[in-house]
N, C-alpha and C positions, 0 to 999 in steps of 0.2 A: 102611744103610734108610732105603727110606725111607719117608716118613708121611703119611699122605692125612688131612685134615683135615674132615670133614664139620660143618656146622657154619650153629644156625640164624642165620638173618642179623636184623640190627641195626645200626643207621647207627653207636652205640658200638662195639657187638665189630666192622661192619666199616671204619669209619675208623681205628680205631687200631691193625688186623694192617695197611692202610695204610697209614699212615705207619709207621709200625716196617718196612717191605718196601718204603718210596718206592723206592729208585732200580732195581728189576726192573720198574716200571709201564710197559707199552707203549700207558697210553690217553694220546692225544690231547688238546689243552682242548676242542677244535671238540666233542669227542665230549661230553666232561662236559654239556658248555653246549644240547647240540644233544638230550641226549636228557630235561634240562629241559625247556628250551622244547616238546620239541613234546607231555609230559605239561602242562604247563600253560594250554596251546592248548586238548588230546582236549579238559579238564576247564570250559573254558573262566574259567578265573583269571584277578582284573583284579588288574595290579600297582597298589600304595599304596609311598608312599617312609616308608622306616620314621621317619624323623623325622618324618613326620608321624602318626606312632600318637599316638592320645588321648581309647584305650581306656583308665586306668593296672589295670585286670584283664587283657586280655590282655595286657600288656606284663607284668604281675606274674607270671603265669604262662608266659608264654614265657621270660621271663627266669631263669625258677626250672628249669623244664624242659632249658632249651638251655645249663647250667650242665655240664653232666658231655662235653657234647658239644667247647663251651669249654675245658675242660677240659686236653682232648688237642686243641686247636690251630685248633677250627671257630669262625670265624668267620660274619659277613652279608655273606653273596652278593650282591653288587650295589646293598645299601644299600637292598634290595622287600623286601615283605612281599607276598602275595595274598589276596585272599578270593574261594569258590567256594560255587557252592550257593545262589545267593541271601542271601551274606551268611552264612551258619549257620556255613564252616569259614571258617580263616583260615591259611596253608601258611607257615611262614618256612624259608626256603633256605640253608645254613649250608654254606662252604666249606672244603675242607679243602688245605694251604695246603706246599708242598717248596719249599726253597728249588734245587735241581736241576732238580726234578721240575715245576713252576709248581700248580695244581689238582690236587691227587688225589683226588679224591671230594664230590661234591655230592650231600646228602643239604638234609630237609625236616623237619618238624615240623607236626605238622596238630592242632588245636584247634578243636573246635565247641562252639557252646550248646547245655547241656544241659537236662532237662523245664524247670529253673530259671529258666531264662534266663543259664545263669553262662556263665563259658567253662572248658573242661576239656580236658586231651590227652584225644590217642585212640593216635597213634601216630606212629613215624618212617620215612621210607624210604631208602634209602640209592641209589649209584651203581648197585650192581646192581638197588637195586627198579625205578629206570628200563630200567636195559638190561631185565629180564624181562619189562616192562609195555609196549614198544617192540617188542618179537617178537613176544606176543601179540598186539597189535590187528596189526600185520601181518598177521598167519595171520586175520584175518577173511575171509571168500570178499566179506562187506559189512562199511564198518567201521560200527560204529551210534552217533545221535545223539549230541551231548554230552550228556541228559540221562540216557541209558546208563549211559557211560563215567563218567560223573561216580557214578551208582550203582555200577561197580564197582572202579572205580581212587581212589576218595578213602575215604581210614580214618572210621570211627566211632570211638563212644563204646562201651567194651567193656567188660562186670564185668571185673573181673581175674582173677576161679576160672574165670575162661569159658576167657579168655587161655590162649593154649598159644606155647612158642617157636616163631616164626615162620612164625606164620598170623597175618593181618593183617584185621581184619570191615570189612568194608562195606555199605554201604544194602543190597542186595541178593545179597552174595553172602561170599567169601575168598578172597583172596589168600596163600598157599603158598611160601614162597624158603628155598631150604634150598642151601647158597656150598659146593663140594668144593675148597677150595686139593692142586693137587697139586705137582708139584716146578714142572714145567713151564710152566701153567695152569692157570683156578680154572674149573671146572663152574656152570653155577646148574642145579639142580635147582625148578622152576617149573609151581604148577598155579591155578587160577582156576575159581575154581567161583561159577558162577549159582543162589540156593538151593543145592539138593543136586547141578545139575547141571554136571558138566567143561565146559566151556569149552574150557578151551586144558590140555595136560601134555603139558612135552618136557624133556627136556633137551638143555644146550648147551652152546659152553665163552665165555668170558664175554671181554671184551673188556680187562678185568683183568686183567695176569698180577699175580702175588704166588708170592713160594718161601714156601715152607713150614720153611727150614731154622730159623730160629728160632723158633718156635711151639712152646708146650708139647704 
């Protein structure tokens, strides 16, 4: 019997699944990097060398929150992190590699200064998120300006009791992503809301391909 696995997307969950099914992947390296680059350009992210990170508080929260990802094989991507939204948000891309497939996922952890001015973890985006965001942006009749894109696609701090699986809150809306893993394809169910208005909702086949044979 063929299994169908409908998963709420998170960087850790998706990364672990991709790692366990790496030989079946068909995504070229350039696609992962281009999706990340497009996303960072859209939100006006400013690159910083990780070796020059001199904010102990930000470094500590990053190291704490990235441990679950580094434990399954993620490492710093291009030795850089990024500031955006007037330096109120920091993004740390991490890549997952496989010896036979090369880079098989690029995820990013987001941190934001809270009301007290302290850095706090917001959420993580996986390559599936970047794929879905690129799809949504391409469907806009008129591409929004950088400020609007930041408000729509950059995670913000969310109270844990208000968080739901697969839902990421942004300054002006929410993103919801589910990943449907099937025998020969992976389908993404993605919706984007601005406040309560649905701007984009679509199911489409992802560039990632996962075999579900080894999934519970």
